[in-house]
Every structure is written in C-alpha cells, then in structure tokens.
N, C-alpha and C positions, 0 to 999 in steps of 0.2 A: 560328899558325893555329887558329881556334876549332874546338872539336870539334862535330860535328853531333849533334843530340839523338838519344839511343838510343830505339829502338822498344820498346814494352812487350812483355815476354815472352809467348809464346802460352800457357804453362802457369801463368798466374796463378791464385791460389786462387779457388775458386768464390765467387760473390757479390761479387767486387771488380770495379768498373767500370774499364775501361781508360781511361787519360788521353786526353782528346780536346780539340779546340779549344774546344768549348762544353759547358756542363753541361746535363743533361736538365731539361726544364721540366714534364713530366708523367710519371705512372707508366708510361704506354705507352712513352715514349722510354726510360725507365730499364730497363724489362723488355726492350725491343728490344736494348739494349746488353748486358744480362746474358745473353741467349740467342743472341747473335750467333755464338758458338762452337757448332757443331752438337752437340758432346758435352754442353754445358751445357743446350741446348734439350731434348735427349733426357732428361737427368737430371731436369729440371723436369717434363717431360711424364709421366715414369714416376711421380714423386712425386704428381702430380695425378691419375693414372690416366686420362689422356686422350691424344688424338692430338697430336703436336707441331704439326700444322697449326692446331689451335685456339689455341695460344699465338701463332702468327703472326697469326691473325685478331684477337686482342686487341690486338696491337701496332699493327695497321693500323686499328683502330677499327671493324672489321666486326662484332664481337660483344663482349659484356661478361661478365666473370666474375660468378658468384654470390658472396655474402658468404663462404660457406665456402671457396670456391676462392681468394678474395683473402686470407683468413686464412692459407691454406696457402702462398701466395706469400711472405708475411712469414716463415714458418717455413723455407722452402726457401732464402731469401736473408737470413739474420738480420743480416748486416752492413749491409743496406740498409733495416732495419726503420723507422728514423725517417723516411727519405726516402719510403718507400712510404706511411706513415701521413699524412705531410704532403701528398703529392700526392693521396692518396685523398680527404682532406677538401676540398681545393680542387676536385676533380672533381665533388663532390656538387651543385654548382650548374649542372653541364652535363648530359650525357646518361647518365652512369654509373648503372646500376641494380644495386646490390649484392645485392638480394633477388630479382632476376628480374622485378620490377614496373617498368614505365616510371616514371621519376622524376616525370613530370608528374602522376601520380596520387597521389603521396605527398609531394611537395615541400611543406614547411610542416607536415607531419604527423609522419612519422618524422624526427626531427631529426638533423642532422649530428653534434651533440654525443653523442647516444645511440650512433650508429654508430661513432664514434671510440672511445668508452668500451668498446663491445662488442668491437671488434677488439683493443683493448689487453688486455682480460680473456682473450680467446681465445688471444692470443699469449703471455701471461705466467703466468696462473693454472694450477694443477695440482691433480690429485686431486679429492676431493669438493668442495673449496672452489671449484673452477672451475665445476662444474655449478651449485652454489648461487648463485654470483655472477652467472652469466649469467641464470639464471631470476629471481632477485630483481630484477635491473636491468630485464629485459624486461617482467616483470609490472607493475612500477611504472609504466613508461612506457606500456604498453598500456592500462591502466585509465584513465589520464589522457586518452588520445586517444579511446578507445571510449565512455567514459561521463563526459564533461566536466561534465555537469549533475548527476551522481550520482543518476540516475533509478533505479538499481538494476541491478547487474551482478556476475557472478562469473566469473573466468577461472582455469582450473585447467590445470596441466601434467599430462597423463595419460600414463603410460608402460606398456609391456608388462611384466607380472610375469615376471622371468627364469625359464625352465623348468628342470626337473631333467633332466640328461642329454639324451636324444633326444626328450623330450616336446615337443609343440607348445606354442605360446603359448595358454594357457587363459583368461586374464583380464587386465584392465587395472587400474591403480591410480593415482589422483590423490594426489600426496604434498605438493604445494605449490600454493597458490593465493592470489588476492587478490580482495577484494570491496568493494562499497559496499552500504549498507543498502537492502533488508532482509536481505541476506546478511551473514555475518560481515565486519565492516569491517576493512580493512587487509590486510596480507600475513601469511601464517602457514602452519603445517603443516596438511595435510589427510590423511584416510585414507578414500578413496572408491573401493571396488571396483566395477568395471563389467565387463559382459560383452556377449554378443550381443544382449541386450535393450535396449541403450542406443544413443543417437546416436553416442557415441564408439566403441562397438563396431562399428557399421555403417561408420563412416569408416575405422577402422583395418583392419577385416576386408576392405574392398574397396579400400583404398588411395586413396580419393578424398575431397575435402571434401564436406560436406553441411550444408544449412541448412534449418531449419524456421521460417518467418516468423511463423506464428500457430499455436501448439500447439493451441488450442481448436478451430480450424477445419481441422486437419491432415487432408488427404485421401489423401496418399501412403501407400503400403504400407510405411512405415518402422517398424522397431522403435524404441520410444521409452519409456524409463523416465523418467517426468516428475518433476522436483522440484516440490513444491507451489508454489514461488515463480516457476517458469518460465512465461513467456508466449511466448518465442521462444528459439532456440538455434542454435549453429553449432559444427561440429567440423572442424578442419583438420589433416591428418596431418603428422607429422614424417617427412621422407623423405631418404634418401641412397642413391645408387647403386641405385635401384629397390627399396630395403628400407624398412621402417617401424619406428619406435621408439615410437610412441604418437601423441597428437594434442593440439592446443590446443583445449580445450573452453570455450565461452563461453555462459553462460546470462544472459538479460535479463528484467527484470521488466515489460517492455513488448513488445507485438507489433510486427512490422515494423521492428525496429531495424536489421537488417542490410542497409543500403543498399550500393550498389556501392562507394562510398567507404570505408565501414567494412570491407567484405570485403577491399578492397585492403590495409587496415591489418592485418587478421587474417592475411592471407597473408604479409605482410612480417614480422610478429612470429613466426609459425609457422616461417618459414624461418630467422629469426635464432635462435630458441630451439632449433632442431634442433642448433645447434652445442654445446649443453650436454650432448649424448649422445656417448658413445664409439662407435667403429665397431662393437664387439661388441654394442652394445645395439640395433642395427638388425637386423631379421629379415625374411627373404623372405616374401611373402604366402602362399606355399604352406605355411609352418609356423605360420600364425596360424589356429587353430581354436578360437574362443571359445565358452565355455559360457554358458548363461543364468544370471544371478545376480540375486537380489532381496535386496539388502542395504541396509537403511536407514542413513542417516547417524547417527553417534553419537559424541559426545565421549568416551564411555566406551570405545568401540572403539579410538580413538586412544591413550588412556592404556594400554589393555591391550597394544597393539602396541608402545608404547615400553617397557613393562615386559618384554615378551617379548624385545625386542632386547637389553636389558641382561642378561637371564637367559642368553641365548646367549653373550654376551661373558664373563660370570662363569664359565660352564661351561667355557670355554676359557682361563681364567685371564687374560682380557683380551688374549690373543695374537691374537684375531680382531678385525679392524677393525670399526668401526661400520657401514660400508657392507656388509661381508660378513654381519654379524649381522642387518642389516635385510632382506637378501635372504632369509636363512633364515626369518626371522619372517614375511615376506610369503608365502613358499611354504607355510609351515605353516598360515597363515590361509586361503590359497587352497584347500588340501586340505579344510579343515573346511567352508568355504562351499560348495564344489562338492558334497561328500557331503550336506550339509544340504539344498541345493536339489534334488538328484536325489531325495532321500527325500520331499520335499514333492510333487514332480511325480508320483512313483509312487503316493503316497497319493491324489492328486487323480484319477489315472486309474482307480484301483481302486474309486472311489465311483460 
C-alpha cells in the first residue's frame, strides 16, 4: 500500500516556503505564503516596524511597499532573495511603486535596471562602500534623466554633520555630487557646508521639499544662499520614520527647470538615495537647529579637509577608520565656521 504524502512540518525554518501544488507567480503570492504562519507575520512586521495588517494589505494588493521596505523584505527572508528580486523586476511594468510615486509618472524614466541594481547593492554591500555605491549609482542615473541635454545642472547629496554628544544638528555638508558644465563635470567629492541661510537648510530644517523656479524673480520669503551659476534650485529631504538625514540638492543653470515630471524624478531619487544612510544618521526635526553659514566653495578647503582627515588617522596610529576620521574633521571645521560666522555677525551689528 502506497504511503500518503507527509505534511510539511509547522516549525519549518523562517523564509522557507511550504511545498504547495503550485509555485508563486508574484512577490505578493510569495510574501503571502511566507507570512501565512502568524508568528512569521509578526516577526516580519516587527523587523519592518509596522503593523502586521500592512503586510496583509501588501499581499492583497491594497497598498505597495516603499523601496526601503522592499529592501528589508529581502533581508528578512534571505533564502528568497533571488525570487523577490525576480518578481520585483517583473512587477515594475504593472502598478508597483517602490519609491512611493505612481509608476505612471516615472515609467520610462527611472529604469527597472537601475532599481534592480539599487536593491542588489542595498542587500549585499556593507560599510562605507555601501553608501558610496548607492550614491554613485543614483547620482549618475539622476543627472542623465534630469539634464539629458546637458544644459547645466549640479546634484549634491547633502547630509547632516553628526553632532557631538547632545548637541543639535548645527550644519549640513555636501560630500559627493555630480554636474554638467558650467559646474564641475562628472561625479566627484565635494565639500560644501550649508546652514539656515540655504535652500537645503530650509528643506532639512522644516522636513519638506522646496523649489525655487526662478531665483532672479524669487518673491517668497525663503532663505537662499545663491551659487552664482544657479537660475533655479530644488531640495528634497532624505526621510525615514519621520526623521531627516539631509537632502538631495539640485541646482540648474536655467530657470523653470523643475516641471512636475522632473520633480517626480527628484522625489524618486531622493527616496532611493535615502537608503545610503544608516538609521543612526537620521535625526528628529526637534534636534535640527541650523546656524547661518556663509562659506564660499573652494577646492583648497576640500584639500585641507582631506589632509585633516589623514592627520586624525595618523594621530590614532591608523586605528581610527576613515569614516570616523572624516566625522571628526567635519566637526572641527564646523566649529571654526560657526565661530567665524558669529564673529562676523557681531562685527556687523556693532557698526
């Protein structure tokens, strides 16, 4: 007498799909099977910091995950990584919106190839190489879409300068960017300190995106430290769980560049580039109290910063990582700039 097939054990390892009559054809079906067990659903929801009901809505197609949440799904169920990535790529032609923007607005713009590469980097790269890889990839793609005619644009990833101890966030710093003429062409390092006087400072300090379509005719009461080359500008904050890590800052050499279509692309890349920041690099709005800074751009300043970073490492016999040394160098420069700027303001007031 033939033996009847055995049922799959209830305590199978997490991330393993129980044998069934048919195989899943979408990531929703796959996720549905993975969280069929209430304990697995609770485990996934806890890792994602959300209500288990949200996972159920994803499975039913009632809502879509943001790119950051989809990346976490891959981490929560590593055994299903290849399946998730394959399903995700196929879903890009339907209604899935990994950046939170309706796909109808970005289809044919933010490519499926880019999104797949981004997810792969998020899932596999570690340390400082992870941040560099995500930013390098995102900036290259963004400049091609936002300035295809190379009419003149610069895009910079601006981050909060990490505070000392219980200090608030006092300044922002752009460390990597990409441009087309008349800005520095190509991708490379930047050293651009910004504060409350800048569009980036306004966006980060208020936690909202901001656009100036024509700087020469600006009538809004916005603080704006203008680059001599800028005719229009936009800043879109990097956000996670209601906290801010910085913003994507875009400067254009032409006015009225930021159409709705371009702003949809800016939003998409800002959401994608937010994945290059660690959780501890996001700060609540209440702790962001920016100073005003008037700091001209200078290649000499970048060289001094790089030297200062190496000096910190040498002082610690190179036991300090480059990332740690860069933070100390940034904090030291921030102190000098704030003291210098406050001295200038006091001098102006006394006259």
